[in-house]
N, C-alpha and C positions, 0 to 999 in steps of 0.2 A: 190222415186218417188218423181219426182219435180209437186208443184205446180201453175196452169193457173190460173193467177189474172186478171178478167173481171169487167169491170161496171155496174149493174145495177141499174134499175129505179121501181121505186110504181108503178104499174100501177094503174088510176084511172077511167075507164071502166072496167067490164067483161060481157061476153056474147059472142052472136056468129055474131053481126055485131059488137061491138068492137074489139072482135078481128081479124074479119076481117083488117078492117080500120089499123089494129094494124101492120098486116101484108104485106100490100101491102104501108106502108111507110115503108120497110124494119126491122121491132123489130120481136120476137117472146113471142108473151108474156108464160110466167112462170110463176110454185107458188115455193114457200121455207118453208117444212117443219118439223115435227119431231125437237128432243133436246130439249120437254119438252115445245115449244114457238107454240104459234097461224101460224097458218099457212095466209105465205103473199103475196098476186096476184107479182110479177115484168115484167118485159120484158127489155131481150137481145137482143142487133143487132146483127143480122145475118151475115155479116160479121165479122165482130168479135170472136163472135163466132167458124162458119170455120175454118177462118184461126186458127183460135189456136189447134182446133182437126184436122187439119192439119198438126199438130208437130210433129207428128207420135208417142204419147203419146198412151197410150191403151184406151179402153173402161172406164178405172177401173180408170180415171185422178180425180183429186184434184185440185177443182176449190177454189180460194179465193172470194166469192164473195163481191163487193165493193157498200154498196146501197150509189148512191151519193149525195150528199148537205148534208151527214149525219155525216162521219167518220166513220159509222158501219162494220163494218167485219165481215165474215160469209164460214166457211171454208163449203165445200157440194160436194154431189157428184150426181154425173146425175141418176136415178132410172129409169128416163121410159121418152121416148125421142118419139114422134106422128111425122108420115111421112104418108106425100099424098104417095099415092099408083103411080097416076101421074103422078107430075113430080117434086117428091122423096123429096118436101120441107119440112123443119122440120115447125112441126107446133106447136108443144106445146113440154114445159120440164118442167118434175115435177123433182128439187134440195132438197134431201134433206142432213140436217142441220148434220155434224160429227163433233165427237170432236178427234185431232191429238192426245189423251191422250186416247184414249177407240177403244179398237178391232172391226172390222168389218169384215160383211161378204159378199163375192166376189164371184161371174165365173168367175175363171182366162184356157184360152187357155191355151191345152197343144199340144205343140210344139215335131214333133218325129225325134230323130237324128241318123243315122247313117241308113243300107240299113243290115233289116235282114235274117240272117243266113238259114232263110227259105225258101225266094223269092229269094236268090241272088241263091242257091244252090239245093233249095227241090222244087219249082216250086210254093210253098203258092203263098194267098193273105192276105194280111192287110184288116182287118176288124176294122178301125176303130170308135167305136161303140159309143164312147163320148169323143166326142171334149172338154169341159172344165169339169172345176174341184172343188168343192164348197169350200175353205179357211176359213180359220179364221186369220184377223193381225188385228196389229197397221197400217191407213194411210200409213206411211207415208214404211211401210216394204212390201204392195203388191206387188207382180211382175209383171211383162209384159207378163209371160209364164210359165209354166210349163216344163224344158225337160225332153224326155221319148227315152234312148238309147233303141235303139230296137237293137241292131246287133249279139246281143245270140241269138234273138228269132228263135226257129223250129214249124214245123207243129207239130196242138194238142197242143199248149202253149197260153196260156193269159196273158196278164196284167191288174191288179186291183185297185183300186184307193188305196189301202193302198200298195204297192208296186211305188208307186211315192216320187220319193228324192226330198220332200219339202225345202224351203233357212229356216235359222234359224230363230225361232220367228213365222215362219205361219205354220199351223196345218189346219189339213183337219180336213172339215168340215159334209160330207153327209157320206151314207154307204160305209165301209173300202171295201167290198167285191164285190161294185163296176166294172162289166169289158169294162176297158179303152180300149185297143184295143183286140184283137184275130188272129190269124195265123191259118188257115187251107187251105187244098187244093182250087186251081180254079176250078171254076167250070165246066167248061170242064170237067178236070178230075175226078168231081167229078159226074157227069155224062157219064161218058163213066163207070167207076165204080159200077155207077146203074145199067145200061141198061147188063153189065158184069152179074151179082149180077143175073141179073133176067133170064136171057137167061138159065145160070147152069141147075134150075129145068127143064126147058123143056125138054133139049137135054139128062137127064136123066133118065124122064119120055117117050121119044122114044126110048133109047136102050131098059128099061127094056121090052118093048112091042115088039117090036123084037124078045129079047132073047125069051119073052113067045111065040112068036108065031117060 
């Protein structure tokens, strides 16, 4: 995975009013923490960050933070991003320092490949239970997504986290029996089956009564 280089500056002021003024000037308040070092308040240019994030990188992008007028550089990942629910503007970012030689734990999206046999032939329906999976690997080996081929999946079958084919150097970091997807009958078919099942005892009972009469 490629890294995104971005210039940052230390924040002189903190607090609600200082952060509001910062946002009004086109900056985003942020912090950098972890790596056995103190937490440092910084600010990032909003437009530069948004443009970088539009380049197609995944949510697990690796940033190279370049501290202005210091020559210092640190690799980091976004661990939390606060977004205004109304304006959808980024309000605050938490960057976590990382080392490119140390493994990290991240959530990676699962992408389905192909059309399941149970959907195409048996009229079933896929239930995408968990759309992400936790993995561990070196920062440079983080996959954009994990592919899951569902072509041979039939009604009544499911796929667990242990069944995913992960890239070399990437290991599963969650419960192996967690269900990722399952394939079952459509709701209409299940409803029809349930209705038929309820009708049978009633018919049998009526028949027995008439026979007794």
